[in-house]
mmJSON file of the N, C-alpha and C atoms, coordinates in Angstrom:
{"data_MODEL":{"atom_site":{
"group_PDB":["ATOM","ATOM","ATOM","ATOM","ATOM","ATOM","ATOM","ATOM","ATOM","ATOM","ATOM","ATOM","ATOM","ATOM","ATOM","ATOM","ATOM","ATOM","ATOM","ATOM","ATOM","ATOM","ATOM","ATOM","ATOM","ATOM","ATOM","ATOM","ATOM","ATOM","ATOM","ATOM","ATOM","ATOM","ATOM","ATOM","ATOM","ATOM","ATOM","ATOM","ATOM","ATOM","ATOM","ATOM","ATOM","ATOM","ATOM","ATOM","ATOM","ATOM","ATOM","ATOM","ATOM","ATOM","ATOM","ATOM","ATOM","ATOM","ATOM","ATOM","ATOM","ATOM","ATOM","ATOM","ATOM","ATOM","ATOM","ATOM","ATOM","ATOM","ATOM","ATOM","ATOM","ATOM","ATOM","ATOM","ATOM","ATOM","ATOM","ATOM","ATOM","ATOM","ATOM","ATOM","ATOM","ATOM","ATOM","ATOM","ATOM","ATOM","ATOM","ATOM","ATOM","ATOM","ATOM","ATOM","ATOM","ATOM","ATOM","ATOM","ATOM","ATOM","ATOM","ATOM","ATOM","ATOM","ATOM","ATOM","ATOM","ATOM","ATOM","ATOM","ATOM","ATOM","ATOM","ATOM","ATOM","ATOM","ATOM","ATOM","ATOM","ATOM","ATOM","ATOM","ATOM","ATOM","ATOM","ATOM","ATOM","ATOM","ATOM","ATOM","ATOM","ATOM","ATOM","ATOM","ATOM","ATOM","ATOM","ATOM","ATOM","ATOM","ATOM","ATOM","ATOM","ATOM","ATOM","ATOM","ATOM","ATOM","ATOM","ATOM","ATOM","ATOM","ATOM","ATOM","ATOM","ATOM","ATOM","ATOM","ATOM","ATOM","ATOM","ATOM","ATOM","ATOM","ATOM","ATOM","ATOM","ATOM","ATOM","ATOM","ATOM","ATOM","ATOM","ATOM","ATOM","ATOM","ATOM","ATOM","ATOM","ATOM","ATOM","ATOM","ATOM","ATOM","ATOM","ATOM","ATOM","ATOM","ATOM","ATOM","ATOM","ATOM","ATOM","ATOM","ATOM","ATOM","ATOM","ATOM","ATOM","ATOM","ATOM","ATOM","ATOM","ATOM","ATOM","ATOM","ATOM","ATOM","ATOM","ATOM","ATOM","ATOM","ATOM","ATOM","ATOM","ATOM","ATOM"],
"id":[1,2,3,4,5,6,7,8,9,10,11,12,13,14,15,16,17,18,19,20,21,22,23,24,25,26,27,28,29,30,31,32,33,34,35,36,37,38,39,40,41,42,43,44,45,46,47,48,49,50,51,52,53,54,55,56,57,58,59,60,61,62,63,64,65,66,67,68,69,70,71,72,73,74,75,76,77,78,79,80,81,82,83,84,85,86,87,88,89,90,91,92,93,94,95,96,97,98,99,100,101,102,103,104,105,106,107,108,109,110,111,112,113,114,115,116,117,118,119,120,121,122,123,124,125,126,127,128,129,130,131,132,133,134,135,136,137,138,139,140,141,142,143,144,145,146,147,148,149,150,151,152,153,154,155,156,157,158,159,160,161,162,163,164,165,166,167,168,169,170,171,172,173,174,175,176,177,178,179,180,181,182,183,184,185,186,187,188,189,190,191,192,193,194,195,196,197,198,199,200,201,202,203,204,205,206,207,208,209,210,211,212,213,214,215,216,217,218,219],
"type_symbol":["N","C","C","N","C","C","N","C","C","N","C","C","N","C","C","N","C","C","N","C","C","N","C","C","N","C","C","N","C","C","N","C","C","N","C","C","N","C","C","N","C","C","N","C","C","N","C","C","N","C","C","N","C","C","N","C","C","N","C","C","N","C","C","N","C","C","N","C","C","N","C","C","N","C","C","N","C","C","N","C","C","N","C","C","N","C","C","N","C","C","N","C","C","N","C","C","N","C","C","N","C","C","N","C","C","N","C","C","N","C","C","N","C","C","N","C","C","N","C","C","N","C","C","N","C","C","N","C","C","N","C","C","N","C","C","N","C","C","N","C","C","N","C","C","N","C","C","N","C","C","N","C","C","N","C","C","N","C","C","N","C","C","N","C","C","N","C","C","N","C","C","N","C","C","N","C","C","N","C","C","N","C","C","N","C","C","N","C","C","N","C","C","N","C","C","N","C","C","N","C","C","N","C","C","N","C","C","N","C","C","N","C","C","N","C","C","N","C","C"],
"label_atom_id":["N","CA","C","N","CA","C","N","CA","C","N","CA","C","N","CA","C","N","CA","C","N","CA","C","N","CA","C","N","CA","C","N","CA","C","N","CA","C","N","CA","C","N","CA","C","N","CA","C","N","CA","C","N","CA","C","N","CA","C","N","CA","C","N","CA","C","N","CA","C","N","CA","C","N","CA","C","N","CA","C","N","CA","C","N","CA","C","N","CA","C","N","CA","C","N","CA","C","N","CA","C","N","CA","C","N","CA","C","N","CA","C","N","CA","C","N","CA","C","N","CA","C","N","CA","C","N","CA","C","N","CA","C","N","CA","C","N","CA","C","N","CA","C","N","CA","C","N","CA","C","N","CA","C","N","CA","C","N","CA","C","N","CA","C","N","CA","C","N","CA","C","N","CA","C","N","CA","C","N","CA","C","N","CA","C","N","CA","C","N","CA","C","N","CA","C","N","CA","C","N","CA","C","N","CA","C","N","CA","C","N","CA","C","N","CA","C","N","CA","C","N","CA","C","N","CA","C","N","CA","C","N","CA","C","N","CA","C","N","CA","C","N","CA","C","N","CA","C","N","CA","C","N","CA","C"],
"label_alt_id":[null,null,null,null,null,null,null,null,null,null,null,null,null,null,null,null,null,null,null,null,null,null,null,null,null,null,null,null,null,null,null,null,null,null,null,null,null,null,null,null,null,null,null,null,null,null,null,null,null,null,null,null,null,null,null,null,null,null,null,null,null,null,null,null,null,null,null,null,null,null,null,null,null,null,null,null,null,null,null,null,null,null,null,null,null,null,null,null,null,null,null,null,null,null,null,null,null,null,null,null,null,null,null,null,null,null,null,null,null,null,null,null,null,null,null,null,null,null,null,null,null,null,null,null,null,null,null,null,null,null,null,null,null,null,null,null,null,null,null,null,null,null,null,null,null,null,null,null,null,null,null,null,null,null,null,null,null,null,null,null,null,null,null,null,null,null,null,null,null,null,null,null,null,null,null,null,null,null,null,null,null,null,null,null,null,null,null,null,null,null,null,null,null,null,null,null,null,null,null,null,null,null,null,null,null,null,null,null,null,null,null,null,null,null,null,null,null,null,null],
"label_comp_id":["MET","MET","MET","ASP","ASP","ASP","ILE","ILE","ILE","LYS","LYS","LYS","GLY","GLY","GLY","GLN","GLN","GLN","ILE","ILE","ILE","ASN","ASN","ASN","LYS","LYS","LYS","ILE","ILE","ILE","VAL","VAL","VAL","GLU","GLU","GLU","GLU","GLU","GLU","VAL","VAL","VAL","THR","THR","THR","LYS","LYS","LYS","ASN","ASN","ASN","PRO","PRO","PRO","ASN","ASN","ASN","MET","MET","MET","LYS","LYS","LYS","GLU","GLU","GLU","GLN","GLN","GLN","PHE","PHE","PHE","GLU","GLU","GLU","LYS","LYS","LYS","GLU","GLU","GLU","PRO","PRO","PRO","VAL","VAL","VAL","LYS","LYS","LYS","ALA","ALA","ALA","VAL","VAL","VAL","GLU","GLU","GLU","LYS","LYS","LYS","ILE","ILE","ILE","ILE","ILE","ILE","GLY","GLY","GLY","VAL","VAL","VAL","ASP","ASP","ASP","LEU","LEU","LEU","PRO","PRO","PRO","ASP","ASP","ASP","ASP","ASP","ASP","ALA","ALA","ALA","VAL","VAL","VAL","MET","MET","MET","LYS","LYS","LYS","ILE","ILE","ILE","ILE","ILE","ILE","ASP","ASP","ASP","GLY","GLY","GLY","VAL","VAL","VAL","LYS","LYS","LYS","ALA","ALA","ALA","LYS","LYS","LYS","LEU","LEU","LEU","LYS","LYS","LYS","ILE","ILE","ILE","ASP","ASP","ASP","GLY","GLY","GLY","VAL","VAL","VAL","SER","SER","SER","LYS","LYS","LYS","ALA","ALA","ALA","ALA","ALA","ALA","ASP","ASP","ASP","THR","THR","THR","LEU","LEU","LEU","LYS","LYS","LYS","GLY","GLY","GLY","MET","MET","MET","PHE","PHE","PHE","LYS","LYS","LYS"],
"label_asym_id":["A","A","A","A","A","A","A","A","A","A","A","A","A","A","A","A","A","A","A","A","A","A","A","A","A","A","A","A","A","A","A","A","A","A","A","A","A","A","A","A","A","A","A","A","A","A","A","A","A","A","A","A","A","A","A","A","A","A","A","A","A","A","A","A","A","A","A","A","A","A","A","A","A","A","A","A","A","A","A","A","A","A","A","A","A","A","A","A","A","A","A","A","A","A","A","A","A","A","A","A","A","A","A","A","A","A","A","A","A","A","A","A","A","A","A","A","A","A","A","A","A","A","A","A","A","A","A","A","A","A","A","A","A","A","A","A","A","A","A","A","A","A","A","A","A","A","A","A","A","A","A","A","A","A","A","A","A","A","A","A","A","A","A","A","A","A","A","A","A","A","A","A","A","A","A","A","A","A","A","A","A","A","A","A","A","A","A","A","A","A","A","A","A","A","A","A","A","A","A","A","A","A","A","A","A","A","A","A","A","A","A","A","A","A","A","A","A","A","A"],
"label_entity_id":["1","1","1","1","1","1","1","1","1","1","1","1","1","1","1","1","1","1","1","1","1","1","1","1","1","1","1","1","1","1","1","1","1","1","1","1","1","1","1","1","1","1","1","1","1","1","1","1","1","1","1","1","1","1","1","1","1","1","1","1","1","1","1","1","1","1","1","1","1","1","1","1","1","1","1","1","1","1","1","1","1","1","1","1","1","1","1","1","1","1","1","1","1","1","1","1","1","1","1","1","1","1","1","1","1","1","1","1","1","1","1","1","1","1","1","1","1","1","1","1","1","1","1","1","1","1","1","1","1","1","1","1","1","1","1","1","1","1","1","1","1","1","1","1","1","1","1","1","1","1","1","1","1","1","1","1","1","1","1","1","1","1","1","1","1","1","1","1","1","1","1","1","1","1","1","1","1","1","1","1","1","1","1","1","1","1","1","1","1","1","1","1","1","1","1","1","1","1","1","1","1","1","1","1","1","1","1","1","1","1","1","1","1","1","1","1","1","1","1"],
"label_seq_id":[1,1,1,2,2,2,3,3,3,4,4,4,5,5,5,6,6,6,7,7,7,8,8,8,9,9,9,10,10,10,11,11,11,12,12,12,13,13,13,14,14,14,15,15,15,16,16,16,17,17,17,18,18,18,19,19,19,20,20,20,21,21,21,22,22,22,23,23,23,24,24,24,25,25,25,26,26,26,27,27,27,28,28,28,29,29,29,30,30,30,31,31,31,32,32,32,33,33,33,34,34,34,35,35,35,36,36,36,37,37,37,38,38,38,39,39,39,40,40,40,41,41,41,42,42,42,43,43,43,44,44,44,45,45,45,46,46,46,47,47,47,48,48,48,49,49,49,50,50,50,51,51,51,52,52,52,53,53,53,54,54,54,55,55,55,56,56,56,57,57,57,58,58,58,59,59,59,60,60,60,61,61,61,62,62,62,63,63,63,64,64,64,65,65,65,66,66,66,67,67,67,68,68,68,69,69,69,70,70,70,71,71,71,72,72,72,73,73,73],
"pdbx_PDB_ins_code":[null,null,null,null,null,null,null,null,null,null,null,null,null,null,null,null,null,null,null,null,null,null,null,null,null,null,null,null,null,null,null,null,null,null,null,null,null,null,null,null,null,null,null,null,null,null,null,null,null,null,null,null,null,null,null,null,null,null,null,null,null,null,null,null,null,null,null,null,null,null,null,null,null,null,null,null,null,null,null,null,null,null,null,null,null,null,null,null,null,null,null,null,null,null,null,null,null,null,null,null,null,null,null,null,null,null,null,null,null,null,null,null,null,null,null,null,null,null,null,null,null,null,null,null,null,null,null,null,null,null,null,null,null,null,null,null,null,null,null,null,null,null,null,null,null,null,null,null,null,null,null,null,null,null,null,null,null,null,null,null,null,null,null,null,null,null,null,null,null,null,null,null,null,null,null,null,null,null,null,null,null,null,null,null,null,null,null,null,null,null,null,null,null,null,null,null,null,null,null,null,null,null,null,null,null,null,null,null,null,null,null,null,null,null,null,null,null,null,null],
"Cartn_x":[-14.213,-13.038,-13.034,-12.3,-12.167,-11.137,-11.673,-10.488,-9.771,-10.496,-9.385,-8.441,-8.765,-7.056,-6.612,-6.679,-6.244,-5.199,-5.73,-5.177,-4.088,-4.367,-3.022,-2.514,-2.736,-1.946,-0.451,-1.278,0.058,0.067,0.017,0.588,1.691,1.843,2.218,3.654,3.336,4.522,5.321,4.275,5.518,6.162,5.862,6.741,7.477,7.285,9.039,9.98,9.368,9.547,10.743,11.777,12.0,11.586,11.789,11.805,10.219,9.37,7.894,7.288,8.273,7.538,7.693,9.118,8.897,8.753,7.852,7.118,5.788,5.332,4.086,4.258,5.27,5.167,5.29,5.409,5.862,4.628,4.441,3.216,2.581,1.394,0.731,0.005,-0.874,-1.72,-0.641,0.299,0.841,1.301,1.96,2.269,1.695,-0.166,-1.23,-1.403,-1.629,-1.354,-1.255,0.349,1.733,1.368,0.717,1.092,-0.02,-0.77,-2.605,-2.78,-1.976,-1.886,-3.305,-3.977,-5.31,-5.282,-5.704,-5.627,-7.197,-7.285,-8.814,-9.411,-10.909,-11.27,-10.405,-10.536,-9.582,-10.032,-11.489,-12.422,-11.838,-11.499,-11.466,-10.107,-8.962,-7.801,-7.509,-8.229,-8.055,-8.131,-9.633,-10.334,-8.971,-8.283,-7.376,-6.421,-5.882,-4.588,-5.317,-6.221,-6.165,-6.046,-6.995,-6.77,-5.04,-4.359,-3.453,-2.487,-2.383,-2.332,-2.442,-3.467,-4.237,-3.423,-3.468,-3.641,-1.678,-1.349,0.911,0.673,-0.032,-0.083,-0.278,-1.473,-1.816,-0.641,-0.279,0.801,2.296,2.445,3.676,3.067,2.029,2.183,1.649,1.262,0.924,2.653,3.779,4.785,5.808,5.308,6.083,5.747,4.415,4.059,4.334,4.717,4.961,6.7,7.351,8.907,8.535,7.789,7.442,7.215,6.302,6.053,7.019,8.241,9.579,10.771,10.08,11.125,11.179,9.209,8.854,8.844,9.002,9.638,10.418],
"Cartn_y":[5.234,5.001,5.353,5.878,6.741,5.316,4.412,3.702,3.601,4.448,5.023,5.756,6.943,7.529,6.62,5.872,4.791,3.958,3.606,3.025,3.386,4.948,6.207,6.462,6.575,6.528,5.534,4.153,2.579,3.025,3.51,3.116,4.012,5.103,5.753,5.565,5.164,4.492,3.698,2.479,1.096,1.698,2.814,2.94,4.204,4.842,5.337,4.861,3.327,3.032,1.598,1.077,0.018,-1.416,-0.828,-1.28,-2.036,-1.104,-1.195,-2.117,-1.964,-2.569,-3.982,-4.525,-5.835,-6.312,-5.861,-5.926,-6.183,-5.346,-5.445,-6.539,-6.796,-8.522,-9.96,-9.393,-10.599,-10.804,-10.107,-9.632,-8.536,-8.611,-7.395,-7.033,-8.143,-7.087,-6.567,-6.752,-6.33,-5.2,-5.194,-3.738,-2.472,-3.59,-3.036,-1.487,-2.367,-2.658,-1.275,-1.259,-0.583,0.731,0.751,1.937,3.391,2.022,3.433,3.319,2.139,2.434,2.03,1.364,0.626,-0.446,-1.61,-3.351,-3.764,-3.947,-4.065,-5.19,-5.821,-6.94,-7.496,-8.954,-9.075,-8.981,-8.906,-8.671,-7.191,-6.335,-5.076,-4.779,-5.327,-5.465,-5.851,-7.448,-7.641,-6.476,-6.203,-5.098,-4.155,-3.702,-2.811,-2.95,-3.905,-4.958,-4.814,-5.577,-5.675,-4.488,-3.599,-1.782,-1.614,-2.161,-1.263,-2.263,-3.094,-4.271,-3.694,-3.814,-2.904,-1.381,-0.593,0.869,0.841,0.315,-0.459,-1.527,-2.259,-2.519,-1.177,-0.838,0.632,1.948,1.931,3.005,2.714,0.798,0.606,0.443,0.464,0.454,1.771,2.933,3.934,4.312,4.111,4.454,4.141,2.581,1.369,2.688,2.705,3.631,4.839,5.514,7.261,6.882,5.769,5.098,5.356,4.464,4.043,5.642,6.202,7.503,8.468,8.333,9.334,8.638,7.426,6.835,7.292,7.826,7.771,9.045,10.577,11.713,12.363],
"Cartn_z":[10.652,9.665,7.929,7.776,6.683,5.943,5.184,4.968,3.62,2.248,1.619,2.311,3.142,3.419,4.182,4.532,5.433,4.114,3.195,2.423,1.657,1.43,0.898,2.062,3.078,4.074,4.184,4.033,4.42,3.352,1.598,0.4,0.505,1.259,0.995,2.298,3.411,4.312,3.649,2.889,2.633,0.977,0.092,-0.701,-0.123,0.655,1.278,2.088,2.843,4.451,3.196,2.952,2.588,3.528,5.097,6.174,6.351,5.865,6.17,4.842,3.574,3.031,2.85,3.286,3.741,4.471,5.379,6.23,5.646,5.192,4.428,3.521,3.2,2.107,3.056,4.271,4.964,5.827,6.161,7.372,7.507,6.103,5.584,7.166,7.811,8.49,9.504,10.346,11.4,10.664,9.739,8.977,8.563,8.788,8.354,9.933,11.0,12.171,12.974,12.638,13.009,12.652,10.94,10.484,11.725,11.051,11.545,12.76,13.598,15.033,15.832,15.327,15.67,14.927,16.401,16.267,15.533,14.417,13.714,13.446,13.416,13.211,11.727,11.535,10.182,9.383,8.865,7.447,7.318,8.26,8.012,7.496,8.0,8.012,6.419,6.22,5.014,3.674,4.059,2.972,2.996,3.367,3.51,2.698,3.473,2.651,1.343,1.048,-0.303,-1.534,-0.461,-1.527,-1.459,0.182,-0.436,-1.75,-1.953,-2.948,-4.285,-4.196,-5.537,-5.954,-4.95,-5.849,-5.881,-5.08,-5.365,-6.713,-7.499,-8.273,-9.551,-9.207,-9.939,-10.362,-9.081,-9.293,-9.753,-9.805,-10.546,-11.854,-12.107,-13.735,-14.51,-13.754,-14.03,-13.759,-12.808,-13.352,-14.751,-14.979,-15.484,-17.376,-17.522,-18.415,-18.797,-17.389,-17.75,-18.498,-18.108,-17.986,-19.884,-20.258,-21.686,-22.607,-22.315,-22.622,-22.562,-21.725,-22.064,-22.436,-23.155,-24.267,-25.58,-26.151,-27.167,-27.878,-26.895,-26.907,-27.72],
"occupancy":[1.0,1.0,1.0,1.0,1.0,1.0,1.0,1.0,1.0,1.0,1.0,1.0,1.0,1.0,1.0,1.0,1.0,1.0,1.0,1.0,1.0,1.0,1.0,1.0,1.0,1.0,1.0,1.0,1.0,1.0,1.0,1.0,1.0,1.0,1.0,1.0,1.0,1.0,1.0,1.0,1.0,1.0,1.0,1.0,1.0,1.0,1.0,1.0,1.0,1.0,1.0,1.0,1.0,1.0,1.0,1.0,1.0,1.0,1.0,1.0,1.0,1.0,1.0,1.0,1.0,1.0,1.0,1.0,1.0,1.0,1.0,1.0,1.0,1.0,1.0,1.0,1.0,1.0,1.0,1.0,1.0,1.0,1.0,1.0,1.0,1.0,1.0,1.0,1.0,1.0,1.0,1.0,1.0,1.0,1.0,1.0,1.0,1.0,1.0,1.0,1.0,1.0,1.0,1.0,1.0,1.0,1.0,1.0,1.0,1.0,1.0,1.0,1.0,1.0,1.0,1.0,1.0,1.0,1.0,1.0,1.0,1.0,1.0,1.0,1.0,1.0,1.0,1.0,1.0,1.0,1.0,1.0,1.0,1.0,1.0,1.0,1.0,1.0,1.0,1.0,1.0,1.0,1.0,1.0,1.0,1.0,1.0,1.0,1.0,1.0,1.0,1.0,1.0,1.0,1.0,1.0,1.0,1.0,1.0,1.0,1.0,1.0,1.0,1.0,1.0,1.0,1.0,1.0,1.0,1.0,1.0,1.0,1.0,1.0,1.0,1.0,1.0,1.0,1.0,1.0,1.0,1.0,1.0,1.0,1.0,1.0,1.0,1.0,1.0,1.0,1.0,1.0,1.0,1.0,1.0,1.0,1.0,1.0,1.0,1.0,1.0,1.0,1.0,1.0,1.0,1.0,1.0,1.0,1.0,1.0,1.0,1.0,1.0,1.0,1.0,1.0,1.0,1.0,1.0],
"B_iso_or_equiv":[0.0,0.0,0.0,0.0,0.0,0.0,0.0,0.0,0.0,0.0,0.0,0.0,0.0,0.0,0.0,0.0,0.0,0.0,0.0,0.0,0.0,0.0,0.0,0.0,0.0,0.0,0.0,0.0,0.0,0.0,0.0,0.0,0.0,0.0,0.0,0.0,0.0,0.0,0.0,0.0,0.0,0.0,0.0,0.0,0.0,0.0,0.0,0.0,0.0,0.0,0.0,0.0,0.0,0.0,0.0,0.0,0.0,0.0,0.0,0.0,0.0,0.0,0.0,0.0,0.0,0.0,0.0,0.0,0.0,0.0,0.0,0.0,0.0,0.0,0.0,0.0,0.0,0.0,0.0,0.0,0.0,0.0,0.0,0.0,0.0,0.0,0.0,0.0,0.0,0.0,0.0,0.0,0.0,0.0,0.0,0.0,0.0,0.0,0.0,0.0,0.0,0.0,0.0,0.0,0.0,0.0,0.0,0.0,0.0,0.0,0.0,0.0,0.0,0.0,0.0,0.0,0.0,0.0,0.0,0.0,0.0,0.0,0.0,0.0,0.0,0.0,0.0,0.0,0.0,0.0,0.0,0.0,0.0,0.0,0.0,0.0,0.0,0.0,0.0,0.0,0.0,0.0,0.0,0.0,0.0,0.0,0.0,0.0,0.0,0.0,0.0,0.0,0.0,0.0,0.0,0.0,0.0,0.0,0.0,0.0,0.0,0.0,0.0,0.0,0.0,0.0,0.0,0.0,0.0,0.0,0.0,0.0,0.0,0.0,0.0,0.0,0.0,0.0,0.0,0.0,0.0,0.0,0.0,0.0,0.0,0.0,0.0,0.0,0.0,0.0,0.0,0.0,0.0,0.0,0.0,0.0,0.0,0.0,0.0,0.0,0.0,0.0,0.0,0.0,0.0,0.0,0.0,0.0,0.0,0.0,0.0,0.0,0.0,0.0,0.0,0.0,0.0,0.0,0.0],
"pdbx_formal_charge":[null,null,null,null,null,null,null,null,null,null,null,null,null,null,null,null,null,null,null,null,null,null,null,null,null,null,null,null,null,null,null,null,null,null,null,null,null,null,null,null,null,null,null,null,null,null,null,null,null,null,null,null,null,null,null,null,null,null,null,null,null,null,null,null,null,null,null,null,null,null,null,null,null,null,null,null,null,null,null,null,null,null,null,null,null,null,null,null,null,null,null,null,null,null,null,null,null,null,null,null,null,null,null,null,null,null,null,null,null,null,null,null,null,null,null,null,null,null,null,null,null,null,null,null,null,null,null,null,null,null,null,null,null,null,null,null,null,null,null,null,null,null,null,null,null,null,null,null,null,null,null,null,null,null,null,null,null,null,null,null,null,null,null,null,null,null,null,null,null,null,null,null,null,null,null,null,null,null,null,null,null,null,null,null,null,null,null,null,null,null,null,null,null,null,null,null,null,null,null,null,null,null,null,null,null,null,null,null,null,null,null,null,null,null,null,null,null,null,null],
"auth_seq_id":[1,1,1,2,2,2,3,3,3,4,4,4,5,5,5,6,6,6,7,7,7,8,8,8,9,9,9,10,10,10,11,11,11,12,12,12,13,13,13,14,14,14,15,15,15,16,16,16,17,17,17,18,18,18,19,19,19,20,20,20,21,21,21,22,22,22,23,23,23,24,24,24,25,25,25,26,26,26,27,27,27,28,28,28,29,29,29,30,30,30,31,31,31,32,32,32,33,33,33,34,34,34,35,35,35,36,36,36,37,37,37,38,38,38,39,39,39,40,40,40,41,41,41,42,42,42,43,43,43,44,44,44,45,45,45,46,46,46,47,47,47,48,48,48,49,49,49,50,50,50,51,51,51,52,52,52,53,53,53,54,54,54,55,55,55,56,56,56,57,57,57,58,58,58,59,59,59,60,60,60,61,61,61,62,62,62,63,63,63,64,64,64,65,65,65,66,66,66,67,67,67,68,68,68,69,69,69,70,70,70,71,71,71,72,72,72,73,73,73],
"auth_comp_id":["MET","MET","MET","ASP","ASP","ASP","ILE","ILE","ILE","LYS","LYS","LYS","GLY","GLY","GLY","GLN","GLN","GLN","ILE","ILE","ILE","ASN","ASN","ASN","LYS","LYS","LYS","ILE","ILE","ILE","VAL","VAL","VAL","GLU","GLU","GLU","GLU","GLU","GLU","VAL","VAL","VAL","THR","THR","THR","LYS","LYS","LYS","ASN","ASN","ASN","PRO","PRO","PRO","ASN","ASN","ASN","MET","MET","MET","LYS","LYS","LYS","GLU","GLU","GLU","GLN","GLN","GLN","PHE","PHE","PHE","GLU","GLU","GLU","LYS","LYS","LYS","GLU","GLU","GLU","PRO","PRO","PRO","VAL","VAL","VAL","LYS","LYS","LYS","ALA","ALA","ALA","VAL","VAL","VAL","GLU","GLU","GLU","LYS","LYS","LYS","ILE","ILE","ILE","ILE","ILE","ILE","GLY","GLY","GLY","VAL","VAL","VAL","ASP","ASP","ASP","LEU","LEU","LEU","PRO","PRO","PRO","ASP","ASP","ASP","ASP","ASP","ASP","ALA","ALA","ALA","VAL","VAL","VAL","MET","MET","MET","LYS","LYS","LYS","ILE","ILE","ILE","ILE","ILE","ILE","ASP","ASP","ASP","GLY","GLY","GLY","VAL","VAL","VAL","LYS","LYS","LYS","ALA","ALA","ALA","LYS","LYS","LYS","LEU","LEU","LEU","LYS","LYS","LYS","ILE","ILE","ILE","ASP","ASP","ASP","GLY","GLY","GLY","VAL","VAL","VAL","SER","SER","SER","LYS","LYS","LYS","ALA","ALA","ALA","ALA","ALA","ALA","ASP","ASP","ASP","THR","THR","THR","LEU","LEU","LEU","LYS","LYS","LYS","GLY","GLY","GLY","MET","MET","MET","PHE","PHE","PHE","LYS","LYS","LYS"],
"auth_asym_id":["A","A","A","A","A","A","A","A","A","A","A","A","A","A","A","A","A","A","A","A","A","A","A","A","A","A","A","A","A","A","A","A","A","A","A","A","A","A","A","A","A","A","A","A","A","A","A","A","A","A","A","A","A","A","A","A","A","A","A","A","A","A","A","A","A","A","A","A","A","A","A","A","A","A","A","A","A","A","A","A","A","A","A","A","A","A","A","A","A","A","A","A","A","A","A","A","A","A","A","A","A","A","A","A","A","A","A","A","A","A","A","A","A","A","A","A","A","A","A","A","A","A","A","A","A","A","A","A","A","A","A","A","A","A","A","A","A","A","A","A","A","A","A","A","A","A","A","A","A","A","A","A","A","A","A","A","A","A","A","A","A","A","A","A","A","A","A","A","A","A","A","A","A","A","A","A","A","A","A","A","A","A","A","A","A","A","A","A","A","A","A","A","A","A","A","A","A","A","A","A","A","A","A","A","A","A","A","A","A","A","A","A","A","A","A","A","A","A","A"],
"auth_atom_id":["N","CA","C","N","CA","C","N","CA","C","N","CA","C","N","CA","C","N","CA","C","N","CA","C","N","CA","C","N","CA","C","N","CA","C","N","CA","C","N","CA","C","N","CA","C","N","CA","C","N","CA","C","N","CA","C","N","CA","C","N","CA","C","N","CA","C","N","CA","C","N","CA","C","N","CA","C","N","CA","C","N","CA","C","N","CA","C","N","CA","C","N","CA","C","N","CA","C","N","CA","C","N","CA","C","N","CA","C","N","CA","C","N","CA","C","N","CA","C","N","CA","C","N","CA","C","N","CA","C","N","CA","C","N","CA","C","N","CA","C","N","CA","C","N","CA","C","N","CA","C","N","CA","C","N","CA","C","N","CA","C","N","CA","C","N","CA","C","N","CA","C","N","CA","C","N","CA","C","N","CA","C","N","CA","C","N","CA","C","N","CA","C","N","CA","C","N","CA","C","N","CA","C","N","CA","C","N","CA","C","N","CA","C","N","CA","C","N","CA","C","N","CA","C","N","CA","C","N","CA","C","N","CA","C","N","CA","C","N","CA","C","N","CA","C","N","CA","C","N","CA","C","N","CA","C"],
"pdbx_PDB_model_num":[1,1,1,1,1,1,1,1,1,1,1,1,1,1,1,1,1,1,1,1,1,1,1,1,1,1,1,1,1,1,1,1,1,1,1,1,1,1,1,1,1,1,1,1,1,1,1,1,1,1,1,1,1,1,1,1,1,1,1,1,1,1,1,1,1,1,1,1,1,1,1,1,1,1,1,1,1,1,1,1,1,1,1,1,1,1,1,1,1,1,1,1,1,1,1,1,1,1,1,1,1,1,1,1,1,1,1,1,1,1,1,1,1,1,1,1,1,1,1,1,1,1,1,1,1,1,1,1,1,1,1,1,1,1,1,1,1,1,1,1,1,1,1,1,1,1,1,1,1,1,1,1,1,1,1,1,1,1,1,1,1,1,1,1,1,1,1,1,1,1,1,1,1,1,1,1,1,1,1,1,1,1,1,1,1,1,1,1,1,1,1,1,1,1,1,1,1,1,1,1,1,1,1,1,1,1,1,1,1,1,1,1,1,1,1,1,1,1,1]
}}}
C-alpha cells in the first residue's frame, strides 16, 4: 500500500468535503477506512491519521503564508 498516496487522497477528500472533515475530526479511524475503502490494522491507520493531520497543518500554514505575501505586494 502506498501510504503517502493514501494520505494525499484522504487530505483531498477531507479538504473538499465538509462532512468528511467533520467525521475525520470526530472519528478519524472510521473516516480513513471509509475514504480508502479498506479495514486496516490499528497501527497502519494511526500512521495514516498522523500523516493526514501533519499535511493538513502544513497546508494551512502554507495558505496563511501565501495570504500574508499577497498583503505586502
